[in-house]
ModelCIF file with pLDDT and N, C-alpha, C, O atoms, coordinates in Angstrom:
data_MODEL
#
_entry.id   MODEL 
#
_entity.id                         1 
_entity.type                       polymer 
_entity.pdbx_number_of_molecules   1 
#
_entity_poly.entity_id                      1 
_entity_poly.type                           'polypeptide(L)' 
_entity_poly.nstd_linkage                   no 
_entity_poly.nstd_monomer                   no 
_entity_poly.pdbx_seq_one_letter_code       MAQKKVYDKEFKIQAVKLGREIGFSKAVKELGINTDTLYGWNKCAKEARLDLG 
_entity_poly.pdbx_seq_one_letter_code_can   MAQKKVYDKEFKIQAVKLGREIGFSKAVKELGINTDTLYGWNKCAKEARLDLG 
_entity_poly.pdbx_strand_id                 A 
#
loop_
_entity_poly_seq.entity_id 
_entity_poly_seq.num 
_entity_poly_seq.mon_id 
_entity_poly_seq.hetero 
1 1  MET n 
1 2  ALA n 
1 3  GLN n 
1 4  LYS n 
1 5  LYS n 
1 6  VAL n 
1 7  TYR n 
1 8  ASP n 
1 9  LYS n 
1 10 GLU n 
1 11 PHE n 
1 12 LYS n 
1 13 ILE n 
1 14 GLN n 
1 15 ALA n 
1 16 VAL n 
1 17 LYS n 
1 18 LEU n 
1 19 GLY n 
1 20 ARG n 
1 21 GLU n 
1 22 ILE n 
1 23 GLY n 
1 24 PHE n 
1 25 SER n 
1 26 LYS n 
1 27 ALA n 
1 28 VAL n 
1 29 LYS n 
1 30 GLU n 
1 31 LEU n 
1 32 GLY n 
1 33 ILE n 
1 34 ASN n 
1 35 THR n 
1 36 ASP n 
1 37 THR n 
1 38 LEU n 
1 39 TYR n 
1 40 GLY n 
1 41 TRP n 
1 42 ASN n 
1 43 LYS n 
1 44 CYS n 
1 45 ALA n 
1 46 LYS n 
1 47 GLU n 
1 48 ALA n 
1 49 ARG n 
1 50 LEU n 
1 51 ASP n 
1 52 LEU n 
1 53 GLY n 
#
_struct_asym.id          A 
_struct_asym.entity_id   1 
#
loop_
_ma_qa_metric.id 
_ma_qa_metric.mode 
_ma_qa_metric.name 
_ma_qa_metric.software_group_id 
_ma_qa_metric.type 
1 global pLDDT . pLDDT 
2 local  pLDDT . pLDDT 
#
_ma_qa_metric_global.metric_id      1 
_ma_qa_metric_global.metric_value   93.92 
_ma_qa_metric_global.model_id       1 
_ma_qa_metric_global.ordinal_id     1 
#
loop_
_ma_qa_metric_local.label_asym_id 
_ma_qa_metric_local.label_comp_id 
_ma_qa_metric_local.label_seq_id 
_ma_qa_metric_local.metric_id 
_ma_qa_metric_local.metric_value 
_ma_qa_metric_local.model_id 
_ma_qa_metric_local.ordinal_id 
A MET 1  2 66.00 1 1  
A ALA 2  2 74.00 1 2  
A GLN 3  2 82.00 1 3  
A LYS 4  2 83.00 1 4  
A LYS 5  2 86.00 1 5  
A VAL 6  2 91.00 1 6  
A TYR 7  2 95.00 1 7  
A ASP 8  2 95.00 1 8  
A LYS 9  2 96.00 1 9  
A GLU 10 2 97.00 1 10 
A PHE 11 2 97.00 1 11 
A LYS 12 2 97.00 1 12 
A ILE 13 2 96.00 1 13 
A GLN 14 2 97.00 1 14 
A ALA 15 2 98.00 1 15 
A VAL 16 2 97.00 1 16 
A LYS 17 2 97.00 1 17 
A LEU 18 2 98.00 1 18 
A GLY 19 2 98.00 1 19 
A ARG 20 2 97.00 1 20 
A GLU 21 2 98.00 1 21 
A ILE 22 2 98.00 1 22 
A GLY 23 2 97.00 1 23 
A PHE 24 2 97.00 1 24 
A SER 25 2 96.00 1 25 
A LYS 26 2 98.00 1 26 
A ALA 27 2 98.00 1 27 
A VAL 28 2 97.00 1 28 
A LYS 29 2 97.00 1 29 
A GLU 30 2 97.00 1 30 
A LEU 31 2 97.00 1 31 
A GLY 32 2 96.00 1 32 
A ILE 33 2 96.00 1 33 
A ASN 34 2 95.00 1 34 
A THR 35 2 96.00 1 35 
A ASP 36 2 96.00 1 36 
A THR 37 2 96.00 1 37 
A LEU 38 2 97.00 1 38 
A TYR 39 2 97.00 1 39 
A GLY 40 2 97.00 1 40 
A TRP 41 2 97.00 1 41 
A ASN 42 2 97.00 1 42 
A LYS 43 2 97.00 1 43 
A CYS 44 2 96.00 1 44 
A ALA 45 2 96.00 1 45 
A LYS 46 2 95.00 1 46 
A GLU 47 2 94.00 1 47 
A ALA 48 2 92.00 1 48 
A ARG 49 2 91.00 1 49 
A LEU 50 2 87.00 1 50 
A ASP 51 2 91.00 1 51 
A LEU 52 2 89.00 1 52 
A GLY 53 2 83.00 1 53 
#
loop_
_atom_site.group_PDB 
_atom_site.id 
_atom_site.type_symbol 
_atom_site.label_atom_id 
_atom_site.label_alt_id 
_atom_site.label_comp_id 
_atom_site.label_asym_id 
_atom_site.label_entity_id 
_atom_site.label_seq_id 
_atom_site.pdbx_PDB_ins_code 
_atom_site.Cartn_x 
_atom_site.Cartn_y 
_atom_site.Cartn_z 
_atom_site.occupancy 
_atom_site.B_iso_or_equiv 
_atom_site.pdbx_formal_charge 
_atom_site.auth_seq_id 
_atom_site.auth_comp_id 
_atom_site.auth_asym_id 
_atom_site.auth_atom_id 
_atom_site.pdbx_PDB_model_num 
ATOM 1   N N  . MET A 1 1  ? -2.949  -9.475  18.614 1.00 66.00 ? 1  MET A N  1 
ATOM 2   C CA . MET A 1 1  ? -3.979  -10.214 19.474 1.00 66.00 ? 1  MET A CA 1 
ATOM 3   C C  . MET A 1 1  ? -4.569  -11.483 19.093 1.00 66.00 ? 1  MET A C  1 
ATOM 4   O O  . MET A 1 1  ? -3.594  -11.908 18.473 1.00 66.00 ? 1  MET A O  1 
ATOM 5   N N  . ALA A 1 2  ? -5.440  -12.419 18.995 1.00 74.00 ? 2  ALA A N  1 
ATOM 6   C CA . ALA A 1 2  ? -6.299  -13.195 18.666 1.00 74.00 ? 2  ALA A CA 1 
ATOM 7   C C  . ALA A 1 2  ? -7.260  -13.264 18.114 1.00 74.00 ? 2  ALA A C  1 
ATOM 8   O O  . ALA A 1 2  ? -8.161  -12.779 18.797 1.00 74.00 ? 2  ALA A O  1 
ATOM 9   N N  . GLN A 1 3  ? -7.768  -13.813 16.705 1.00 82.00 ? 3  GLN A N  1 
ATOM 10  C CA . GLN A 1 3  ? -9.261  -13.471 16.350 1.00 82.00 ? 3  GLN A CA 1 
ATOM 11  C C  . GLN A 1 3  ? -10.441 -14.299 16.856 1.00 82.00 ? 3  GLN A C  1 
ATOM 12  O O  . GLN A 1 3  ? -10.671 -15.457 16.509 1.00 82.00 ? 3  GLN A O  1 
ATOM 13  N N  . LYS A 1 4  ? -11.281 -13.460 17.855 1.00 83.00 ? 4  LYS A N  1 
ATOM 14  C CA . LYS A 1 4  ? -12.743 -14.488 17.665 1.00 83.00 ? 4  LYS A CA 1 
ATOM 15  C C  . LYS A 1 4  ? -12.773 -15.727 17.338 1.00 83.00 ? 4  LYS A C  1 
ATOM 16  O O  . LYS A 1 4  ? -12.709 -15.982 16.135 1.00 83.00 ? 4  LYS A O  1 
ATOM 17  N N  . LYS A 1 5  ? -12.877 -16.829 18.301 1.00 86.00 ? 5  LYS A N  1 
ATOM 18  C CA . LYS A 1 5  ? -14.023 -17.861 17.538 1.00 86.00 ? 5  LYS A CA 1 
ATOM 19  C C  . LYS A 1 5  ? -15.281 -17.412 17.450 1.00 86.00 ? 5  LYS A C  1 
ATOM 20  O O  . LYS A 1 5  ? -15.827 -16.403 17.897 1.00 86.00 ? 5  LYS A O  1 
ATOM 21  N N  . VAL A 1 6  ? -15.829 -18.717 16.516 1.00 91.00 ? 6  VAL A N  1 
ATOM 22  C CA . VAL A 1 6  ? -17.239 -18.249 16.115 1.00 91.00 ? 6  VAL A CA 1 
ATOM 23  C C  . VAL A 1 6  ? -17.570 -19.764 16.393 1.00 91.00 ? 6  VAL A C  1 
ATOM 24  O O  . VAL A 1 6  ? -16.572 -20.471 16.257 1.00 91.00 ? 6  VAL A O  1 
ATOM 25  N N  . TYR A 1 7  ? -18.700 -20.437 16.743 1.00 95.00 ? 7  TYR A N  1 
ATOM 26  C CA . TYR A 1 7  ? -19.207 -22.002 17.451 1.00 95.00 ? 7  TYR A CA 1 
ATOM 27  C C  . TYR A 1 7  ? -20.565 -22.324 17.017 1.00 95.00 ? 7  TYR A C  1 
ATOM 28  O O  . TYR A 1 7  ? -21.557 -22.061 17.697 1.00 95.00 ? 7  TYR A O  1 
ATOM 29  N N  . ASP A 1 8  ? -20.596 -22.873 15.923 1.00 95.00 ? 8  ASP A N  1 
ATOM 30  C CA . ASP A 1 8  ? -22.166 -23.004 15.736 1.00 95.00 ? 8  ASP A CA 1 
ATOM 31  C C  . ASP A 1 8  ? -23.037 -23.251 16.410 1.00 95.00 ? 8  ASP A C  1 
ATOM 32  O O  . ASP A 1 8  ? -22.554 -23.730 17.435 1.00 95.00 ? 8  ASP A O  1 
ATOM 33  N N  . LYS A 1 9  ? -24.521 -23.206 16.501 1.00 96.00 ? 9  LYS A N  1 
ATOM 34  C CA . LYS A 1 9  ? -25.092 -23.062 17.751 1.00 96.00 ? 9  LYS A CA 1 
ATOM 35  C C  . LYS A 1 9  ? -25.554 -24.577 18.004 1.00 96.00 ? 9  LYS A C  1 
ATOM 36  O O  . LYS A 1 9  ? -26.374 -24.695 18.914 1.00 96.00 ? 9  LYS A O  1 
ATOM 37  N N  . GLU A 1 10 ? -25.184 -25.695 17.384 1.00 97.00 ? 10 GLU A N  1 
ATOM 38  C CA . GLU A 1 10 ? -25.198 -27.172 18.037 1.00 97.00 ? 10 GLU A CA 1 
ATOM 39  C C  . GLU A 1 10 ? -23.624 -27.289 18.669 1.00 97.00 ? 10 GLU A C  1 
ATOM 40  O O  . GLU A 1 10 ? -23.545 -27.424 19.890 1.00 97.00 ? 10 GLU A O  1 
ATOM 41  N N  . PHE A 1 11 ? -22.713 -27.255 18.092 1.00 97.00 ? 11 PHE A N  1 
ATOM 42  C CA . PHE A 1 11 ? -21.482 -27.478 18.961 1.00 97.00 ? 11 PHE A CA 1 
ATOM 43  C C  . PHE A 1 11 ? -21.866 -27.017 20.199 1.00 97.00 ? 11 PHE A C  1 
ATOM 44  O O  . PHE A 1 11 ? -22.103 -27.986 20.920 1.00 97.00 ? 11 PHE A O  1 
ATOM 45  N N  . LYS A 1 12 ? -22.170 -25.131 21.226 1.00 97.00 ? 12 LYS A N  1 
ATOM 46  C CA . LYS A 1 12 ? -22.263 -25.241 22.187 1.00 97.00 ? 12 LYS A CA 1 
ATOM 47  C C  . LYS A 1 12 ? -23.514 -25.921 22.484 1.00 97.00 ? 12 LYS A C  1 
ATOM 48  O O  . LYS A 1 12 ? -23.223 -26.146 23.658 1.00 97.00 ? 12 LYS A O  1 
ATOM 49  N N  . ILE A 1 13 ? -24.548 -26.374 22.375 1.00 96.00 ? 13 ILE A N  1 
ATOM 50  C CA . ILE A 1 13 ? -25.151 -27.372 22.513 1.00 96.00 ? 13 ILE A CA 1 
ATOM 51  C C  . ILE A 1 13 ? -24.484 -28.437 23.282 1.00 96.00 ? 13 ILE A C  1 
ATOM 52  O O  . ILE A 1 13 ? -24.284 -28.471 24.497 1.00 96.00 ? 13 ILE A O  1 
ATOM 53  N N  . GLN A 1 14 ? -23.995 -29.792 21.870 1.00 97.00 ? 14 GLN A N  1 
ATOM 54  C CA . GLN A 1 14 ? -23.396 -30.732 22.139 1.00 97.00 ? 14 GLN A CA 1 
ATOM 55  C C  . GLN A 1 14 ? -21.944 -30.579 23.933 1.00 97.00 ? 14 GLN A C  1 
ATOM 56  O O  . GLN A 1 14 ? -21.441 -31.436 24.660 1.00 97.00 ? 14 GLN A O  1 
ATOM 57  N N  . ALA A 1 15 ? -21.848 -29.064 23.879 1.00 98.00 ? 15 ALA A N  1 
ATOM 58  C CA . ALA A 1 15 ? -20.699 -28.315 24.520 1.00 98.00 ? 15 ALA A CA 1 
ATOM 59  C C  . ALA A 1 15 ? -21.006 -28.599 25.831 1.00 98.00 ? 15 ALA A C  1 
ATOM 60  O O  . ALA A 1 15 ? -20.286 -29.100 26.696 1.00 98.00 ? 15 ALA A O  1 
ATOM 61  N N  . VAL A 1 16 ? -22.257 -28.194 25.895 1.00 97.00 ? 16 VAL A N  1 
ATOM 62  C CA . VAL A 1 16 ? -23.185 -28.309 26.971 1.00 97.00 ? 16 VAL A CA 1 
ATOM 63  C C  . VAL A 1 16 ? -23.596 -29.467 27.846 1.00 97.00 ? 16 VAL A C  1 
ATOM 64  O O  . VAL A 1 16 ? -23.723 -29.730 29.042 1.00 97.00 ? 16 VAL A O  1 
ATOM 65  N N  . LYS A 1 17 ? -23.720 -29.957 26.819 1.00 97.00 ? 17 LYS A N  1 
ATOM 66  C CA . LYS A 1 17 ? -24.263 -32.186 27.481 1.00 97.00 ? 17 LYS A CA 1 
ATOM 67  C C  . LYS A 1 17 ? -23.292 -32.592 27.457 1.00 97.00 ? 17 LYS A C  1 
ATOM 68  O O  . LYS A 1 17 ? -23.285 -33.804 27.669 1.00 97.00 ? 17 LYS A O  1 
ATOM 69  N N  . LEU A 1 18 ? -22.518 -32.230 27.318 1.00 98.00 ? 18 LEU A N  1 
ATOM 70  C CA . LEU A 1 18 ? -20.837 -33.303 27.406 1.00 98.00 ? 18 LEU A CA 1 
ATOM 71  C C  . LEU A 1 18 ? -20.495 -32.580 28.951 1.00 98.00 ? 18 LEU A C  1 
ATOM 72  O O  . LEU A 1 18 ? -20.742 -33.383 29.851 1.00 98.00 ? 18 LEU A O  1 
ATOM 73  N N  . GLY A 1 19 ? -20.232 -31.895 29.209 1.00 98.00 ? 19 GLY A N  1 
ATOM 74  C CA . GLY A 1 19 ? -20.576 -30.331 30.189 1.00 98.00 ? 19 GLY A CA 1 
ATOM 75  C C  . GLY A 1 19 ? -20.981 -31.381 31.591 1.00 98.00 ? 19 GLY A C  1 
ATOM 76  O O  . GLY A 1 19 ? -20.178 -32.011 32.278 1.00 98.00 ? 19 GLY A O  1 
ATOM 77  N N  . ARG A 1 20 ? -22.486 -31.321 31.737 1.00 97.00 ? 20 ARG A N  1 
ATOM 78  C CA . ARG A 1 20 ? -23.302 -31.841 32.284 1.00 97.00 ? 20 ARG A CA 1 
ATOM 79  C C  . ARG A 1 20 ? -23.446 -33.120 32.255 1.00 97.00 ? 20 ARG A C  1 
ATOM 80  O O  . ARG A 1 20 ? -24.051 -33.595 33.216 1.00 97.00 ? 20 ARG A O  1 
ATOM 81  N N  . GLU A 1 21 ? -22.946 -34.097 31.159 1.00 98.00 ? 21 GLU A N  1 
ATOM 82  C CA . GLU A 1 21 ? -22.230 -35.318 31.657 1.00 98.00 ? 21 GLU A CA 1 
ATOM 83  C C  . GLU A 1 21 ? -20.710 -36.042 32.298 1.00 98.00 ? 21 GLU A C  1 
ATOM 84  O O  . GLU A 1 21 ? -20.460 -37.077 32.915 1.00 98.00 ? 21 GLU A O  1 
ATOM 85  N N  . ILE A 1 22 ? -19.828 -34.798 31.739 1.00 98.00 ? 22 ILE A N  1 
ATOM 86  C CA . ILE A 1 22 ? -19.225 -35.385 32.252 1.00 98.00 ? 22 ILE A CA 1 
ATOM 87  C C  . ILE A 1 22 ? -18.171 -34.888 33.234 1.00 98.00 ? 22 ILE A C  1 
ATOM 88  O O  . ILE A 1 22 ? -17.214 -35.342 33.861 1.00 98.00 ? 22 ILE A O  1 
ATOM 89  N N  . GLY A 1 23 ? -18.929 -33.526 33.030 1.00 97.00 ? 23 GLY A N  1 
ATOM 90  C CA . GLY A 1 23 ? -17.831 -32.124 33.720 1.00 97.00 ? 23 GLY A CA 1 
ATOM 91  C C  . GLY A 1 23 ? -17.631 -30.988 33.083 1.00 97.00 ? 23 GLY A C  1 
ATOM 92  O O  . GLY A 1 23 ? -17.688 -30.684 31.892 1.00 97.00 ? 23 GLY A O  1 
ATOM 93  N N  . PHE A 1 24 ? -17.499 -30.669 33.611 1.00 97.00 ? 24 PHE A N  1 
ATOM 94  C CA . PHE A 1 24 ? -17.284 -29.177 33.221 1.00 97.00 ? 24 PHE A CA 1 
ATOM 95  C C  . PHE A 1 24 ? -15.603 -29.423 32.236 1.00 97.00 ? 24 PHE A C  1 
ATOM 96  O O  . PHE A 1 24 ? -15.148 -29.351 31.094 1.00 97.00 ? 24 PHE A O  1 
ATOM 97  N N  . SER A 1 25 ? -15.226 -29.725 33.585 1.00 96.00 ? 25 SER A N  1 
ATOM 98  C CA . SER A 1 25 ? -13.371 -29.346 33.771 1.00 96.00 ? 25 SER A CA 1 
ATOM 99  C C  . SER A 1 25 ? -13.069 -30.290 32.698 1.00 96.00 ? 25 SER A C  1 
ATOM 100 O O  . SER A 1 25 ? -12.015 -30.334 32.065 1.00 96.00 ? 25 SER A O  1 
ATOM 101 N N  . LYS A 1 26 ? -13.904 -30.903 32.578 1.00 98.00 ? 26 LYS A N  1 
ATOM 102 C CA . LYS A 1 26 ? -12.887 -32.464 31.891 1.00 98.00 ? 26 LYS A CA 1 
ATOM 103 C C  . LYS A 1 26 ? -13.568 -31.862 30.127 1.00 98.00 ? 26 LYS A C  1 
ATOM 104 O O  . LYS A 1 26 ? -12.781 -32.099 29.211 1.00 98.00 ? 26 LYS A O  1 
ATOM 105 N N  . ALA A 1 27 ? -14.569 -31.331 29.815 1.00 98.00 ? 27 ALA A N  1 
ATOM 106 C CA . ALA A 1 27 ? -15.348 -31.270 28.860 1.00 98.00 ? 27 ALA A CA 1 
ATOM 107 C C  . ALA A 1 27 ? -14.572 -29.974 27.926 1.00 98.00 ? 27 ALA A C  1 
ATOM 108 O O  . ALA A 1 27 ? -14.523 -29.890 26.698 1.00 98.00 ? 27 ALA A O  1 
ATOM 109 N N  . VAL A 1 28 ? -14.052 -29.107 28.860 1.00 97.00 ? 28 VAL A N  1 
ATOM 110 C CA . VAL A 1 28 ? -12.995 -27.968 27.874 1.00 97.00 ? 28 VAL A CA 1 
ATOM 111 C C  . VAL A 1 28 ? -11.823 -28.679 28.270 1.00 97.00 ? 28 VAL A C  1 
ATOM 112 O O  . VAL A 1 28 ? -11.020 -27.860 27.824 1.00 97.00 ? 28 VAL A O  1 
ATOM 113 N N  . LYS A 1 29 ? -11.160 -29.505 28.727 1.00 97.00 ? 29 LYS A N  1 
ATOM 114 C CA . LYS A 1 29 ? -10.313 -29.984 27.949 1.00 97.00 ? 29 LYS A CA 1 
ATOM 115 C C  . LYS A 1 29 ? -10.468 -30.675 26.592 1.00 97.00 ? 29 LYS A C  1 
ATOM 116 O O  . LYS A 1 29 ? -9.690  -30.547 25.646 1.00 97.00 ? 29 LYS A O  1 
ATOM 117 N N  . GLU A 1 30 ? -11.748 -31.540 26.627 1.00 97.00 ? 30 GLU A N  1 
ATOM 118 C CA . GLU A 1 30 ? -11.700 -32.618 25.736 1.00 97.00 ? 30 GLU A CA 1 
ATOM 119 C C  . GLU A 1 30 ? -11.754 -31.991 24.158 1.00 97.00 ? 30 GLU A C  1 
ATOM 120 O O  . GLU A 1 30 ? -11.189 -32.294 23.106 1.00 97.00 ? 30 GLU A O  1 
ATOM 121 N N  . LEU A 1 31 ? -12.559 -31.142 24.486 1.00 97.00 ? 31 LEU A N  1 
ATOM 122 C CA . LEU A 1 31 ? -12.681 -29.721 23.274 1.00 97.00 ? 31 LEU A CA 1 
ATOM 123 C C  . LEU A 1 31 ? -12.471 -28.253 22.864 1.00 97.00 ? 31 LEU A C  1 
ATOM 124 O O  . LEU A 1 31 ? -13.144 -27.481 22.181 1.00 97.00 ? 31 LEU A O  1 
ATOM 125 N N  . GLY A 1 32 ? -10.877 -28.096 23.758 1.00 96.00 ? 32 GLY A N  1 
ATOM 126 C CA . GLY A 1 32 ? -10.896 -27.702 23.554 1.00 96.00 ? 32 GLY A CA 1 
ATOM 127 C C  . GLY A 1 32 ? -11.002 -26.276 23.477 1.00 96.00 ? 32 GLY A C  1 
ATOM 128 O O  . GLY A 1 32 ? -9.969  -25.763 23.047 1.00 96.00 ? 32 GLY A O  1 
ATOM 129 N N  . ILE A 1 33 ? -11.986 -25.413 23.775 1.00 96.00 ? 33 ILE A N  1 
ATOM 130 C CA . ILE A 1 33 ? -12.580 -24.379 24.523 1.00 96.00 ? 33 ILE A CA 1 
ATOM 131 C C  . ILE A 1 33 ? -12.363 -23.477 25.765 1.00 96.00 ? 33 ILE A C  1 
ATOM 132 O O  . ILE A 1 33 ? -11.998 -24.202 26.690 1.00 96.00 ? 33 ILE A O  1 
ATOM 133 N N  . ASN A 1 34 ? -12.422 -22.547 26.041 1.00 95.00 ? 34 ASN A N  1 
ATOM 134 C CA . ASN A 1 34 ? -12.036 -21.730 27.086 1.00 95.00 ? 34 ASN A CA 1 
ATOM 135 C C  . ASN A 1 34 ? -13.533 -21.545 28.627 1.00 95.00 ? 34 ASN A C  1 
ATOM 136 O O  . ASN A 1 34 ? -14.666 -21.072 28.530 1.00 95.00 ? 34 ASN A O  1 
ATOM 137 N N  . THR A 1 35 ? -12.732 -22.224 30.002 1.00 96.00 ? 35 THR A N  1 
ATOM 138 C CA . THR A 1 35 ? -13.337 -22.728 30.601 1.00 96.00 ? 35 THR A CA 1 
ATOM 139 C C  . THR A 1 35 ? -15.076 -21.860 30.085 1.00 96.00 ? 35 THR A C  1 
ATOM 140 O O  . THR A 1 35 ? -16.080 -22.317 29.539 1.00 96.00 ? 35 THR A O  1 
ATOM 141 N N  . ASP A 1 36 ? -14.605 -20.039 30.758 1.00 96.00 ? 36 ASP A N  1 
ATOM 142 C CA . ASP A 1 36 ? -15.714 -19.738 30.909 1.00 96.00 ? 36 ASP A CA 1 
ATOM 143 C C  . ASP A 1 36 ? -16.521 -19.081 30.142 1.00 96.00 ? 36 ASP A C  1 
ATOM 144 O O  . ASP A 1 36 ? -17.237 -18.176 30.570 1.00 96.00 ? 36 ASP A O  1 
ATOM 145 N N  . THR A 1 37 ? -16.487 -19.647 28.331 1.00 96.00 ? 37 THR A N  1 
ATOM 146 C CA . THR A 1 37 ? -17.444 -19.934 27.421 1.00 96.00 ? 37 THR A CA 1 
ATOM 147 C C  . THR A 1 37 ? -17.830 -20.815 27.751 1.00 96.00 ? 37 THR A C  1 
ATOM 148 O O  . THR A 1 37 ? -19.037 -20.599 27.641 1.00 96.00 ? 37 THR A O  1 
ATOM 149 N N  . LEU A 1 38 ? -17.685 -22.179 28.278 1.00 97.00 ? 38 LEU A N  1 
ATOM 150 C CA . LEU A 1 38 ? -18.591 -22.877 28.288 1.00 97.00 ? 38 LEU A CA 1 
ATOM 151 C C  . LEU A 1 38 ? -19.664 -22.819 29.399 1.00 97.00 ? 38 LEU A C  1 
ATOM 152 O O  . LEU A 1 38 ? -20.820 -23.233 29.305 1.00 97.00 ? 38 LEU A O  1 
ATOM 153 N N  . TYR A 1 39 ? -18.957 -22.110 30.695 1.00 97.00 ? 39 TYR A N  1 
ATOM 154 C CA . TYR A 1 39 ? -19.940 -21.600 31.756 1.00 97.00 ? 39 TYR A CA 1 
ATOM 155 C C  . TYR A 1 39 ? -21.235 -21.079 31.110 1.00 97.00 ? 39 TYR A C  1 
ATOM 156 O O  . TYR A 1 39 ? -22.376 -21.508 31.282 1.00 97.00 ? 39 TYR A O  1 
ATOM 157 N N  . GLY A 1 40 ? -20.847 -20.126 30.375 1.00 97.00 ? 40 GLY A N  1 
ATOM 158 C CA . GLY A 1 40 ? -21.157 -18.589 29.471 1.00 97.00 ? 40 GLY A CA 1 
ATOM 159 C C  . GLY A 1 40 ? -21.952 -19.674 29.029 1.00 97.00 ? 40 GLY A C  1 
ATOM 160 O O  . GLY A 1 40 ? -23.060 -19.380 29.478 1.00 97.00 ? 40 GLY A O  1 
ATOM 161 N N  . TRP A 1 41 ? -22.037 -20.467 28.583 1.00 97.00 ? 41 TRP A N  1 
ATOM 162 C CA . TRP A 1 41 ? -23.070 -21.419 27.248 1.00 97.00 ? 41 TRP A CA 1 
ATOM 163 C C  . TRP A 1 41 ? -24.136 -21.944 27.972 1.00 97.00 ? 41 TRP A C  1 
ATOM 164 O O  . TRP A 1 41 ? -25.252 -22.039 27.461 1.00 97.00 ? 41 TRP A O  1 
ATOM 165 N N  . ASN A 1 42 ? -23.761 -22.506 29.793 1.00 97.00 ? 42 ASN A N  1 
ATOM 166 C CA . ASN A 1 42 ? -24.703 -23.226 30.107 1.00 97.00 ? 42 ASN A CA 1 
ATOM 167 C C  . ASN A 1 42 ? -25.334 -22.650 31.392 1.00 97.00 ? 42 ASN A C  1 
ATOM 168 O O  . ASN A 1 42 ? -25.817 -23.194 32.385 1.00 97.00 ? 42 ASN A O  1 
ATOM 169 N N  . LYS A 1 43 ? -25.128 -21.094 30.957 1.00 97.00 ? 43 LYS A N  1 
ATOM 170 C CA . LYS A 1 43 ? -25.766 -19.876 32.266 1.00 97.00 ? 43 LYS A CA 1 
ATOM 171 C C  . LYS A 1 43 ? -26.938 -19.355 30.672 1.00 97.00 ? 43 LYS A C  1 
ATOM 172 O O  . LYS A 1 43 ? -27.853 -18.546 30.825 1.00 97.00 ? 43 LYS A O  1 
ATOM 173 N N  . CYS A 1 44 ? -26.623 -20.031 29.243 1.00 96.00 ? 44 CYS A N  1 
ATOM 174 C CA . CYS A 1 44 ? -27.542 -19.768 28.919 1.00 96.00 ? 44 CYS A CA 1 
ATOM 175 C C  . CYS A 1 44 ? -29.104 -20.282 28.421 1.00 96.00 ? 44 CYS A C  1 
ATOM 176 O O  . CYS A 1 44 ? -30.212 -19.779 28.238 1.00 96.00 ? 44 CYS A O  1 
ATOM 177 N N  . ALA A 1 45 ? -28.445 -21.612 28.328 1.00 96.00 ? 45 ALA A N  1 
ATOM 178 C CA . ALA A 1 45 ? -28.693 -22.991 28.154 1.00 96.00 ? 45 ALA A CA 1 
ATOM 179 C C  . ALA A 1 45 ? -30.190 -22.736 29.876 1.00 96.00 ? 45 ALA A C  1 
ATOM 180 O O  . ALA A 1 45 ? -31.414 -22.856 29.819 1.00 96.00 ? 45 ALA A O  1 
ATOM 181 N N  . LYS A 1 46 ? -29.281 -22.375 31.125 1.00 95.00 ? 46 LYS A N  1 
ATOM 182 C CA . LYS A 1 46 ? -30.594 -23.007 31.701 1.00 95.00 ? 46 LYS A CA 1 
ATOM 183 C C  . LYS A 1 46 ? -31.045 -21.134 31.887 1.00 95.00 ? 46 LYS A C  1 
ATOM 184 O O  . LYS A 1 46 ? -31.233 -21.139 33.104 1.00 95.00 ? 46 LYS A O  1 
ATOM 185 N N  . GLU A 1 47 ? -31.227 -20.122 31.588 1.00 94.00 ? 47 GLU A N  1 
ATOM 186 C CA . GLU A 1 47 ? -31.678 -19.108 30.706 1.00 94.00 ? 47 GLU A CA 1 
ATOM 187 C C  . GLU A 1 47 ? -32.943 -19.014 29.939 1.00 94.00 ? 47 GLU A C  1 
ATOM 188 O O  . GLU A 1 47 ? -33.714 -18.054 29.938 1.00 94.00 ? 47 GLU A O  1 
ATOM 189 N N  . ALA A 1 48 ? -33.081 -20.294 29.189 1.00 92.00 ? 48 ALA A N  1 
ATOM 190 C CA . ALA A 1 48 ? -33.626 -20.730 28.048 1.00 92.00 ? 48 ALA A CA 1 
ATOM 191 C C  . ALA A 1 48 ? -33.136 -19.924 26.938 1.00 92.00 ? 48 ALA A C  1 
ATOM 192 O O  . ALA A 1 48 ? -33.631 -20.065 25.820 1.00 92.00 ? 48 ALA A O  1 
ATOM 193 N N  . ARG A 1 49 ? -32.072 -18.976 27.193 1.00 91.00 ? 49 ARG A N  1 
ATOM 194 C CA . ARG A 1 49 ? -31.178 -18.881 25.242 1.00 91.00 ? 49 ARG A CA 1 
ATOM 195 C C  . ARG A 1 49 ? -30.774 -19.629 24.907 1.00 91.00 ? 49 ARG A C  1 
ATOM 196 O O  . ARG A 1 49 ? -29.977 -19.130 24.112 1.00 91.00 ? 49 ARG A O  1 
ATOM 197 N N  . LEU A 1 50 ? -30.607 -20.981 24.838 1.00 87.00 ? 50 LEU A N  1 
ATOM 198 C CA . LEU A 1 50 ? -30.722 -21.722 23.986 1.00 87.00 ? 50 LEU A CA 1 
ATOM 199 C C  . LEU A 1 50 ? -30.439 -23.426 24.706 1.00 87.00 ? 50 LEU A C  1 
ATOM 200 O O  . LEU A 1 50 ? -29.779 -24.057 25.531 1.00 87.00 ? 50 LEU A O  1 
ATOM 201 N N  . ASP A 1 51 ? -31.825 -23.558 23.343 1.00 91.00 ? 51 ASP A N  1 
ATOM 202 C CA . ASP A 1 51 ? -32.489 -24.938 23.502 1.00 91.00 ? 51 ASP A CA 1 
ATOM 203 C C  . ASP A 1 51 ? -31.901 -25.945 22.860 1.00 91.00 ? 51 ASP A C  1 
ATOM 204 O O  . ASP A 1 51 ? -31.596 -26.226 21.701 1.00 91.00 ? 51 ASP A O  1 
ATOM 205 N N  . LEU A 1 52 ? -31.774 -26.695 24.570 1.00 89.00 ? 52 LEU A N  1 
ATOM 206 C CA . LEU A 1 52 ? -30.318 -28.270 24.690 1.00 89.00 ? 52 LEU A CA 1 
ATOM 207 C C  . LEU A 1 52 ? -31.466 -28.907 23.590 1.00 89.00 ? 52 LEU A C  1 
ATOM 208 O O  . LEU A 1 52 ? -30.954 -29.439 22.605 1.00 89.00 ? 52 LEU A O  1 
ATOM 209 N N  . GLY A 1 53 ? -33.010 -28.910 23.650 1.00 83.00 ? 53 GLY A N  1 
ATOM 210 C CA . GLY A 1 53 ? -33.671 -29.626 22.864 1.00 83.00 ? 53 GLY A CA 1 
ATOM 211 C C  . GLY A 1 53 ? -34.807 -30.625 23.756 1.00 83.00 ? 53 GLY A C  1 
ATOM 212 O O  . GLY A 1 53 ? -35.550 -31.401 23.155 1.00 83.00 ? 53 GLY A O  1 
#
């Protein structure tokens, strides 16, 4: 079983910003993270649970 990766808050914020800038599909490939993970972080940002600053 693969170990669960833990990302810090700053990484999540920058990943969401990048996804919104260049598109989530491109951001996922560039960052090497799971698509569902990035979409989840974006949802948190929309619900104001992740402050993008």
